[in-house]
PALUMGU-360916 format. One record per residue: x, y, z of N, C-alpha, C in turn; residue number from 1; residue in one letter. Coordinates in Angstrom, 3 decimals. Each point is the difference from the previous one (the first is absolute). Last residue first. Layout:
// PALUMGU-360916
       nx       ny       nz      cax      cay      caz       cx       cy       cz  nr rest
        X        Y        Z        X        Y        Z        X        Y        Z NUM    A
...
This chain:
// PALUMGU-360916
       nx       ny       nz      cax      cay      caz       cx       cy       cz  nr rest
  108.607  211.800  240.424   -0.362   -0.436   -1.580   -0.178    1.288   -0.715 235    K
    2.486   -1.106    4.740   -1.107    0.706   -0.831    0.098   -0.566   -1.314 234    T
    1.557   -0.867    5.050   -0.325   -1.072   -0.924   -0.649    0.952   -0.981 233    D
    2.085    3.023    3.794    0.034   -1.240    0.207   -0.248   -0.710   -1.844 232    G
   -0.149    4.689    2.055   -0.643   -0.793   -0.820   -0.068   -1.381    0.155 231    A
    0.583    4.804    2.775   -0.015   -1.259   -0.151   -0.220   -1.095   -0.888 230    V
    0.722    5.986    0.744   -1.295   -1.392   -0.112    0.823   -1.562   -0.344 229    F
    1.637    4.891    2.933    0.180   -0.722   -0.525   -1.461   -1.263   -0.564 228    R
    1.044    5.223    1.913   -0.393   -0.782    0.556    0.765   -1.624   -1.565 227    Y
    2.158    4.803    2.973   -1.394    0.040   -0.657   -0.388   -1.534    0.094 226    G
    3.347    2.446    2.645    0.495    0.527   -1.648   -1.547   -0.448   -0.659 225    V
    1.070   -0.488    4.509    0.723    1.199   -0.210   -0.033    0.124   -1.425 224    G
   -0.805   -5.134    1.106   -0.067    1.147    1.574    0.837    1.247   -0.900 223    R
   -2.686   -3.120   -2.777    1.540    0.025    0.023   -0.374    1.144    1.065 222    V
   -3.927   -3.841   -0.872    0.339    1.723    0.601    1.615   -0.544    0.141 221    T
   -3.533   -2.752   -3.183    0.794    0.028    1.270    0.621    1.080    0.333 220    Q
   -4.384   -3.370   -2.693    0.452    1.441    0.685    1.209    0.763    0.840 219    I
   -1.419   -5.208   -0.257   -0.289    1.492   -2.344    0.849    1.232    0.053 218    Y
   -0.842   -3.367    4.124    0.583   -0.505   -1.232    0.254    0.277   -0.838 217    R
   -0.877    1.895    5.885   -0.439    0.075   -2.459    1.060   -1.140   -0.470 216    P
   -2.027    0.611    4.962    1.621   -0.705   -0.734   -0.534   -0.165   -1.084 215    E
   -3.340    2.401    2.623    0.951    0.187    0.998    1.621   -0.637   -1.010 214    G
   -4.126   -0.736   -1.836    0.243    0.912   -0.511    1.242    0.511    0.979 213    P
   -1.705   -4.841   -2.422    0.236    0.530    1.566    0.729    1.761   -0.266 212    D
   -1.962   -2.178   -3.469   -0.369   -0.601    0.869    0.252    0.288    1.631 211    D
   -0.036    3.110   -4.384    0.981   -0.458    1.027   -0.937   -1.368    0.047 210    E
   -1.613    3.803   -2.266    0.713   -0.244   -1.275    0.896   -1.825    1.043 209    L
   -3.024    3.684    2.170   -0.796   -0.761   -1.479    0.893   -1.365   -0.216 208    K
    2.270    2.934    3.320   -1.326   -0.364    0.573   -1.193   -1.231   -1.242 207    E
    3.850    3.040   -1.168    0.081   -1.498    0.719   -1.013   -0.524    1.082 206    R
   -0.304    4.100   -2.896    0.205   -0.997   -0.893    0.083   -1.775    0.943 205    L
   -0.805    4.347    2.496   -1.235   -1.142   -0.425    0.117   -0.422   -1.121 204    W
    3.369    2.307    2.101   -0.165   -0.897    1.473   -1.210   -1.083   -0.510 203    R
    2.133    3.433   -3.177    0.894   -1.131    0.157   -0.685   -1.206    1.306 202    I
   -1.549    4.710   -0.701   -0.916   -0.850   -1.177    1.203   -1.410    0.151 201    H
    0.620    2.784    3.228   -0.985   -0.267    0.208   -0.567   -0.812   -1.184 200    V
    4.278    2.066   -0.424    0.072   -1.354    1.215   -1.382    0.065    0.834 199    D
    0.189    3.230   -3.507    0.466   -1.063   -0.737    0.124   -1.332    1.525 198    L
   -1.429    4.647    1.306   -0.748   -0.789   -0.800    0.343   -1.090   -0.923 197    T
    2.450    2.682    2.911   -0.027   -0.972    0.523   -1.545   -0.426   -0.890 196    R
    1.908    3.890   -0.842    0.847   -0.746   -0.522   -0.364   -1.456    0.642 195    M
   -3.390    4.256   -1.222    0.566   -0.847    1.425    0.541   -0.623   -0.995 194    D
   -0.581    3.501   -3.220   -0.903   -1.172    0.703    0.616   -0.586    1.183 193    G
    0.843    2.443   -4.674    0.206    1.220    1.448   -0.826   -0.714    1.399 192    L
    2.202   -1.242   -4.996   -0.721   -0.240    0.929    0.684    0.676    0.791 191    W
    1.240   -0.320   -4.425   -0.241    1.234    0.558   -1.195   -0.259    1.210 190    D
    2.359   -2.791   -3.188    0.948    0.228    0.731   -0.884    1.486    0.970 189    T
   -2.392   -4.565   -0.493    0.144    0.803   -0.973    1.161    0.862    0.788 188    G
   -2.069   -4.178    1.574   -0.823    1.236   -0.330    0.072    0.724   -0.324 187    W
    2.462   -3.863   -0.970   -1.393   -0.106   -0.110   -0.682    1.384    0.475 186    V
    4.531   -0.366   -1.216   -0.905   -0.876   -1.692   -1.629    0.592    0.694 185    K
    3.242    1.890    2.984    0.259    0.350   -1.320   -1.076    0.101   -0.727 184    D
    0.621   -2.200    4.259   -1.056    1.523    0.239    0.665    0.167   -1.853 183    F
    2.016   -4.099    0.824   -0.958    0.370   -0.050   -1.095    1.327    0.330 182    I
    4.504    0.698   -0.180   -0.423   -0.363   -1.558   -1.495   -0.657    0.276 181    E
    2.493    1.216    3.801   -0.178    0.793   -0.404   -0.829   -0.415   -1.670 180    A
    1.041   -3.104    3.430   -1.454    0.842    0.153   -0.156    1.175   -0.599 179    R
    2.553   -3.891   -2.369    0.031    0.603    1.045   -0.804    0.758    0.601 178    T
    1.066   -5.367   -1.994   -0.572    1.891   -0.508   -0.249    0.537    1.227 177    V
    3.060   -5.038   -1.298   -0.447    1.163    1.233   -0.500    1.633   -1.121 176    V
   -0.138   -4.813   -1.958    0.723    0.662   -0.052   -0.603    0.964    1.244 175    D
   -1.729   -4.276   -1.180    1.309   -0.377    0.094    0.582    1.507    0.195 174    G
   -4.198    0.560   -3.175    0.217   -1.009    1.031    1.180   -0.026    0.570 173    A
   -2.507    3.086   -2.418    1.213    0.272    0.159    0.432   -0.918    1.086 172    R
   -4.664   -0.165   -1.923    1.114    0.605   -1.056    1.311   -0.144    0.164 171    T
   -2.876   -0.424    3.847    0.015   -1.067   -1.162    0.763    0.210   -1.292 170    V
   -0.823    3.568    2.816    1.278   -0.914    0.756   -0.299   -1.260   -0.932 169    L
   -2.505    3.356   -1.576    1.232    0.267    0.530    0.690   -0.614   -0.157 168    L
   -4.818   -0.755    0.807    0.710   -0.573   -1.624    1.550    0.714   -0.311 167    S
   -2.356    0.721    3.865    0.807   -1.534    0.060    0.345   -0.349   -1.417 166    L
   -2.114    4.664    1.103    2.237   -0.337    0.584   -0.347   -1.623    0.099 165    L
   -3.610    1.098   -2.130    0.553    1.045   -1.065    2.086   -0.430    0.920 164    E
   -4.519   -2.301    1.982    0.493    0.217   -1.202    1.273    0.056   -0.804 163    F
   -1.559    2.634    4.044    0.430   -0.979    0.089   -0.124   -1.232   -0.976 162    E
   -1.781    4.357   -0.163    1.297   -0.108    0.088    0.556   -1.509    0.650 161    K
   -4.725    0.019   -1.849    0.920    0.629   -0.414    1.678   -0.029   -0.306 160    F
   -2.589   -3.538    3.076   -0.270    1.412   -0.284    1.052    0.529   -0.949 159    R
   -1.736   -5.018    0.462    1.008    1.084    0.313   -0.641    1.284   -0.490 158    L
   -2.047   -5.358    1.247   -0.079    1.357   -0.336    1.067    0.744    0.407 157    A
    0.687   -5.242   -1.681   -0.324    1.216    1.197   -0.894    1.084   -0.490 156    L
   -1.511   -5.007   -1.621    0.793    1.006   -0.328    0.141    1.143    1.068 155    E
    0.621   -5.358   -0.052   -0.684    1.054    0.345    0.322    1.459   -0.557 154    D
    2.268   -4.748   -1.116   -1.278    0.062   -0.109   -1.016    1.393    0.295 153    G
    4.913   -0.422    1.562   -0.948   -1.275    0.663   -1.591    0.102   -1.050 152    Q
    1.640    4.318   -0.138    0.684   -0.911    1.082   -0.710   -1.133   -0.331 151    K
    0.697    4.554   -3.252   -1.289   -1.671    0.276    1.061   -0.174    1.238 150    V
   -0.932    4.560   -2.241    0.765   -0.119    0.416   -0.582   -1.273    0.570 149    V
   -0.326    3.840   -4.543   -0.383   -1.095    1.179    0.980   -0.836    0.396 148    Q
   -0.345    3.915   -3.287    0.264    0.393    1.377   -0.859   -0.828    0.225 147    R
    1.207   -0.264   -4.192   -1.936    0.117    0.213   -0.048    0.164    1.714 146    R
    4.440   -0.274   -2.784   -0.991    0.458   -0.565   -0.773    0.524    0.520 145    N
    2.798   -2.664    2.452    0.199    1.475    0.167   -1.100    0.747   -1.036 144    L
   -0.008   -5.052    2.923   -0.370    0.236   -1.475    0.634    2.167   -0.185 143    D
    1.261   -4.127    3.162   -0.059    0.921   -0.213   -0.432    0.640   -1.362 142    I
    0.380   -4.028    3.951   -0.362    0.019   -1.313   -1.037    1.408   -0.265 141    K
    2.287   -3.528    4.618   -0.380    1.300   -0.918    0.349    0.149   -1.414 140    L
    1.476   -3.137    3.616   -1.175   -0.305   -0.459   -0.755    1.600   -0.433 139    D
    5.190   -0.555   -0.942   -0.638   -0.743    0.593   -1.251   -0.026    0.209 138    G
    1.054    2.727   -3.775    0.931    0.207    1.028   -0.280   -0.885    1.116 137    I
   -1.380    1.380   -5.266    0.353   -1.051    1.125    0.739    0.272    0.982 136    M
   -2.519    3.450   -3.789    1.261   -0.692    0.718   -0.053   -0.667    0.595 135    I
   -2.765    1.877   -4.872    0.025   -1.028    1.614    1.823   -0.117    0.732 134    H
   -0.976    2.337   -4.736   -1.000   -0.162    1.052   -0.507   -0.216    1.369 133    D
    4.815    2.276   -2.068   -1.279   -0.545   -0.630   -0.936   -0.312    1.293 132    G
    2.927    3.217    0.576    0.736   -1.444   -0.425   -0.904   -0.777   -0.260 131    Q
   -1.319    5.495   -0.813    0.527   -1.153    1.311    0.593   -1.531   -0.607 130    T
   -0.983    6.379   -0.806    0.452   -1.638   -1.022    0.291   -0.506    1.180 129    A
   -2.976    4.049    0.150    1.212   -0.445    0.541    0.215   -2.166   -0.964 128    R
   -3.698    3.787    0.656    1.059   -0.036   -1.034    1.415   -0.903   -0.219 127    T
   -3.737    1.243    3.614   -0.680   -0.535   -1.444    0.588    0.048   -1.063 126    A
    1.189    1.079    3.996    0.280   -0.625    0.106   -0.859   -1.064   -0.679 125    D
    1.474    4.759   -0.099    0.527   -0.850    0.178    0.036   -1.898   -0.204 124    F
   -2.918    3.135    0.529   -0.312    0.382   -0.777    1.378   -1.218   -0.984 123    E
   -1.140    0.890    4.608   -1.476   -0.539   -0.465    0.979   -0.284   -1.832 122    V
    1.669    2.423    3.364    0.823   -1.222    0.228   -0.994   -0.830   -0.987 121    R
    0.205    4.733   -0.252    0.805   -0.869   -0.710    0.210   -1.188    0.361 120    R
   -3.478    2.390    1.644   -0.079   -0.398   -0.978    0.806   -0.401   -0.879 119    L
    1.097    1.381    4.664   -1.232   -1.890   -0.081   -0.709    0.159   -1.621 118    L
    2.452    3.961    0.892    1.124   -0.933    0.326   -0.711   -1.204   -0.164 117    A
   -2.264    3.736   -0.594    0.726   -0.046   -1.319    1.214   -1.410    0.349 116    K
   -3.159    1.668    3.778   -0.625   -0.334   -1.402    1.056   -0.994   -1.258 115    I
    1.693    2.618    3.717    0.001   -1.562    0.476   -1.114   -0.438   -1.371 114    R
    1.506    3.949   -0.510    0.938   -0.247    0.078   -0.537   -1.487    0.300 113    A
   -3.141    3.213    0.705    0.691   -0.464   -1.759    0.838   -0.933    0.210 112    M
   -0.942    1.793    4.105   -0.878   -0.848   -0.364    0.274   -0.417   -1.510 111    L
    2.630    3.093    1.892   -0.192   -0.742    0.247   -0.812   -1.383    0.243 110    E
   -0.682    4.658   -1.713    0.944   -1.152   -0.378    0.864   -1.372    0.176 109    R
   -3.810    2.582    2.194   -0.574   -0.416   -1.360    1.709   -1.063   -0.762 108    T
   -0.049    1.255    4.724    0.318    0.794   -0.822   -0.419   -1.169   -0.895 107    S
   -2.162   -0.916    5.180    1.096   -0.420   -1.198   -0.114    1.159   -0.991 106    F
   -1.650   -1.205    5.581   -0.165    0.808   -1.381    0.697   -0.301   -0.991 105    P
   -1.011   -3.833    1.385   -0.069    1.134    0.046    0.648    0.884    1.474 104    K
    1.582   -4.382   -3.230   -0.281    0.185    1.856   -0.862    1.702   -0.411 103    A
    0.497   -4.699   -3.354    0.632    1.595    0.247   -0.915    0.118    0.871 102    V
    1.702   -4.542   -2.277   -1.010    0.734    0.758    0.833    1.242    0.086 101    Y
   -0.148   -5.201   -2.778    1.137    1.154    0.630   -1.138    0.943    1.052 100    D
   -1.705   -4.472   -2.259    1.339    0.224   -0.174    1.097    1.480   -0.110  99    D
   -4.317   -3.440    2.185    0.019    1.418   -0.470    1.603   -0.280   -0.345  98    A
   -2.388   -3.452    2.356    0.227   -0.182   -1.157    0.667    1.636   -1.235  97    G
   -1.921   -1.816    4.771   -0.475    0.097   -0.449    0.166   -0.156   -1.751  96    L
    3.902    0.399    2.987   -0.749   -1.064    0.047   -1.278   -0.278   -0.437  95    E
    1.501    4.336   -0.106    1.168   -0.982   -0.738   -0.496   -1.133    0.369  94    L
   -1.783    3.109    2.566   -0.223    0.138   -1.230    0.091   -0.995   -1.642  93    G
    1.192   -0.295    4.720   -1.416   -0.484    0.220   -0.064    0.104   -1.073  92    L
    4.036    2.098    0.949    0.162   -1.488   -0.039   -1.496   -0.269   -0.328  91    I
   -0.002    4.394    1.566    0.210    0.306   -1.529    0.432   -2.101   -0.051  90    R
   -1.809    1.147    3.885   -0.753    0.061   -1.150    0.287   -0.262   -1.618  89    D
    3.162   -0.610    4.725   -0.976   -1.173   -0.631   -1.429    0.502   -0.828  88    I
    3.151    3.535    0.910    1.351   -1.176   -0.977   -1.584   -1.059   -0.264  87    E
   -1.484    5.078    1.469    0.590   -1.424    0.190   -0.059   -0.887   -1.168  86    E
   -2.355    4.208   -0.165    1.782    0.039   -0.185    0.786   -1.591    0.306  85    T
   -4.827    2.799   -2.304    0.448   -1.006    0.602    1.510   -0.612    0.112  84    L
   -3.131    2.150   -3.167    0.872    1.042    1.044    0.457   -0.722    1.210  83    A
   -0.338   -1.391   -5.353   -0.500   -0.423    0.933    0.604    1.191    1.008  82    T
   -0.802   -2.820   -5.084    0.261    1.385    0.458   -0.674   -0.419    1.232  81    L
    1.823   -3.271   -3.890   -0.689    0.929    1.176    0.667    1.212    0.808  80    M
   -0.177   -3.639   -4.885    0.784    1.129    0.836   -1.095    0.431    1.440  79    L
    0.465   -4.390   -3.877   -0.789    1.021    0.770    1.174    0.588    1.056  78    I
   -0.118   -3.258   -5.044    0.426    0.738    1.328   -0.590    0.666    0.394  77    P
   -2.345   -4.048   -2.713    0.119    1.080   -0.040    0.924    0.737    1.695  76    V
   -1.518   -4.276   -0.850    1.788    0.040    0.327   -0.210    1.462   -0.542  75    V
   -4.816   -2.758    1.041    0.683    0.661   -0.939    1.728    0.366    0.821  74    S
   -4.070   -2.391    1.861   -0.514    0.283   -1.266    1.065    0.508   -0.814  73    Q
    0.529   -0.193    4.940   -0.256   -1.348   -0.321   -0.595   -0.486   -1.524  72    K
    1.336    4.378    1.745    0.888   -1.561   -0.221   -0.170   -0.964   -0.215  71    R
   -3.314    4.241    0.935    1.246   -0.639   -1.273    0.846   -0.730   -0.652  70    I
   -2.249    0.470    4.777   -0.890   -0.643   -0.892    0.663   -0.081   -1.389  69    A
    2.746    1.465    3.197   -0.497   -0.662    0.374   -1.219   -1.289   -1.136  68    K
    0.575    4.945    0.487    1.312   -0.635   -0.674   -0.167   -1.463    0.181  67    C
   -3.482    2.622    1.754    0.100    0.165   -1.423    1.379   -0.676   -0.546  66    V
   -1.053   -0.202    5.120   -0.909   -0.221   -0.612    0.558   -0.328   -1.997  65    E
    2.515    2.849    2.245    0.217   -0.762    0.295   -0.390   -1.628   -0.336  64    W
   -1.438    4.114   -0.505    0.920    0.142   -0.823    0.288   -1.142    0.674  63    G
   -4.722    0.988    1.332    1.580    0.834   -0.142    0.699   -0.868   -0.490  62    D
   -4.845    0.366   -0.813    0.748   -0.843   -0.178    0.949    0.688    0.493  61    M
   -4.049    2.460    0.784    0.114   -0.738   -1.357    1.147   -1.647    1.003  60    E
    1.525    4.942   -0.226   -1.049   -0.366    0.553   -0.808   -1.166   -0.912  59    P
    5.615    1.206    1.444   -1.070   -0.039   -1.308   -1.258    0.315    0.748  58    L
    5.610   -0.710    0.976   -1.243    0.970    0.924   -1.069    0.415   -0.678  57    M
    4.422   -1.430   -2.203   -0.455   -1.155    0.663   -1.611    0.351    0.738  56    I
    1.894    1.302   -5.054   -0.188    0.371    1.303   -0.285   -1.175    1.307  55    D
    2.187   -0.168   -5.139   -0.913   -0.470    0.824    0.282    0.661    1.215  54    L
    0.639   -0.560   -5.624    0.805    0.851    1.640   -1.062   -0.135    0.811  53    V
    1.147   -3.119   -4.962   -1.064    0.606    1.033    0.953    0.857    1.364  52    V
    0.841   -1.656   -5.439    0.936   -0.679    1.415   -1.188    1.022    0.940  51    L
   -1.209   -1.029   -4.622    1.812   -0.731   -0.082    0.592    0.266    1.233  50    D
   -5.492   -0.674   -1.032    0.805    0.840    0.325    1.480   -0.735    0.009  49    P
   -5.035   -1.787   -0.735    1.663   -0.256   -0.256    0.955    1.065   -0.240  48    N
   -5.289   -0.513    1.224    0.913    1.055   -1.296    1.339    0.004   -0.031  47    Q
   -3.004   -3.028    2.973   -0.598    0.148   -1.354    0.932    0.838   -1.366  46    T
    1.535   -0.728    5.171   -0.552   -1.346   -0.987   -0.616    0.161   -0.551  45    L
    1.005    4.095    1.791    1.125   -0.793   -0.228   -0.190   -1.579   -0.735  44    A
   -3.575    2.767    1.459    0.601    0.299   -0.985    1.333   -0.834   -0.091  43    M
   -2.517   -1.105    3.726   -0.721   -0.663   -2.002    0.532    1.346   -0.836  42    E
    1.819    1.054    4.262    0.118   -1.738   -0.017   -0.593    0.174   -1.443  41    L
   -0.878    4.479    1.557    0.977   -0.872   -0.403    0.860   -1.370   -0.610  40    G
   -4.147    1.199    2.054    0.038    0.389   -1.310    1.473   -0.498   -0.471  39    S
   -0.827   -0.357    4.498   -0.677   -1.141   -0.620    0.041    0.523   -1.830  38    A
    2.217    2.543    3.173    0.917   -1.310   -0.222   -0.817   -0.780   -0.843  37    G
   -0.566    5.171   -0.569    0.187   -0.724    1.066   -0.026   -1.467   -0.341  36    D
    0.610    3.945   -3.343   -0.138    0.470    1.466   -0.328   -0.628    1.157  35    F
    2.617   -0.228   -5.162   -1.208   -0.544    0.675    0.499    0.656    1.714  34    A
    1.359    0.582   -5.867    0.063    0.151    1.727   -1.023   -0.548    0.083  33    M
    3.758   -0.207   -4.046   -1.006   -0.332    0.943   -0.480   -0.173    0.998  32    L
    3.638    1.874   -4.716   -0.065    0.393    1.943   -2.026   -0.786    0.005  31    V
    4.623    0.007   -3.941   -1.421   -0.169    0.055   -0.292   -0.085    1.754  30    T
    4.641    2.670   -2.244   -0.754   -2.033    1.010   -1.758    0.914   -0.612  29    Y
    3.742    2.641   -1.001   -0.585   -0.335   -0.888    0.151   -1.919    0.612  28    N
    1.147    4.066    1.989    0.752   -0.679   -0.414   -0.689   -1.195   -0.621  27    A
   -2.567    3.644    1.726    1.400    0.772   -1.182    0.550   -1.210   -0.457  26    A
   -3.321   -2.239    3.127   -0.012    0.618   -1.448    0.731    0.900   -0.651  25    K
    1.235   -0.798    4.689   -0.208   -1.410   -1.106   -0.297    0.200   -1.274  24    L
   -0.414    3.315    2.706    1.260    0.263    0.567    0.095   -1.699   -1.418  23    V
   -4.067    1.467    1.569    0.339    1.017   -0.908    1.380   -0.198   -0.742  22    R
   -2.075   -2.837    3.894   -0.326   -0.009   -1.679    0.471    0.578   -0.805  21    A
    0.875    0.968    4.496    0.953   -1.372   -0.784   -0.817   -0.052   -1.579  20    V
   -2.287    3.648    2.316    1.609    0.051   -0.464    1.035   -1.250   -0.523  19    P
   -4.736   -0.782    1.805    0.304    0.665   -0.727    1.485    0.884   -0.987  18    E
   -1.141   -3.128    4.076    0.229   -0.934   -0.617   -0.151    1.010   -1.737  17    V
    0.616    1.819    4.474    1.290   -0.945   -0.958   -0.224   -0.605   -0.946  16    I
   -3.609    2.130    2.381    1.031    1.341    0.190    1.488   -1.193   -0.873  15    L
   -3.936   -2.016    0.706   -0.305    0.685   -0.895    1.142    1.088   -0.779  14    R
   -0.807   -4.638    3.172    0.137    1.517    0.589    0.659    0.708   -1.981  13    D
   -0.790   -4.825    0.783   -1.591    1.290    0.489    0.641    1.115   -0.037  12    D
    2.086   -4.127   -2.788    0.752    0.978    0.912   -1.342    0.553    0.138  11    E
    2.387   -3.477   -3.384   -1.351   -0.272    1.051   -0.003    0.957    1.022  10    I
    1.749   -0.523   -5.930    0.032    0.893    1.708   -1.055   -0.718    0.713   9    L
    2.423   -1.984   -4.761   -0.527    0.215    1.431   -0.172    0.490    0.976   8    L
    2.676    0.145   -5.560   -0.469    0.032    1.608   -1.249    0.428    1.039   7    I
    2.882   -2.079   -5.565   -1.348    0.805    1.226    0.316   -0.182    1.332   6    T
    3.578    1.540   -4.047   -0.711   -1.408    0.550   -1.357    0.752    0.988   5    S
    3.304    2.565   -3.172   -1.611   -1.073   -0.299   -0.315   -0.680    0.985   4    G
    5.193    0.740    0.291   -1.203    0.708   -0.549   -0.879   -0.535   -0.404   3    M
    2.416   -3.387    1.203    0.701    0.768    1.010   -1.608    1.268   -0.183   2    A
    1.688   -3.966   -2.860   -1.438    0.064    1.054   -0.454    0.882    0.965   1    M
């Protein structure tokens, strides 16, 4: 999927958009451009890009609003651009559904590495062999092909990376999966972001999967090593 994919750039600064677009086109990507949040949202939902590069400070709608609106209808990978350096701003982007972020100023080489890593994860997910259509664990029903998780009859709304993380842990149920392996399999070996991203995603999964996130039944922490998914009765 990587080469020839369609990238949507939502950024109002043409001094950023134009050189980035040139580099992407030279790498054989199709590039769509929007210079405000409202038109960017419309293109994200109607043009079916393979990845969205989204600035935060935008006219019409800011990047937070655009990201939240996209996530209501699409699991397209979102890479956020931000001049904001506070941890709370990075975490907010992840909570709204962004998959990665790049802080300004950035090099086009760094941006391209992040884009390629995200697209590789999408390609891997699309071609990955699964262990059957459904996995039943406790009160959870996980459909690896359709990317659906149902708990007690209710479908859970999982972000793209949340499902990737859950899939890895579930298909390795009972084993301790190290932090290094999780980053390699879910975020890619060239992940350059905050290493606490994994802990944030584990917390989100527990809030959705567990009856009591403070006393997790399914996702257990193996301190200093990684995480283990405890299957119990698996069908």
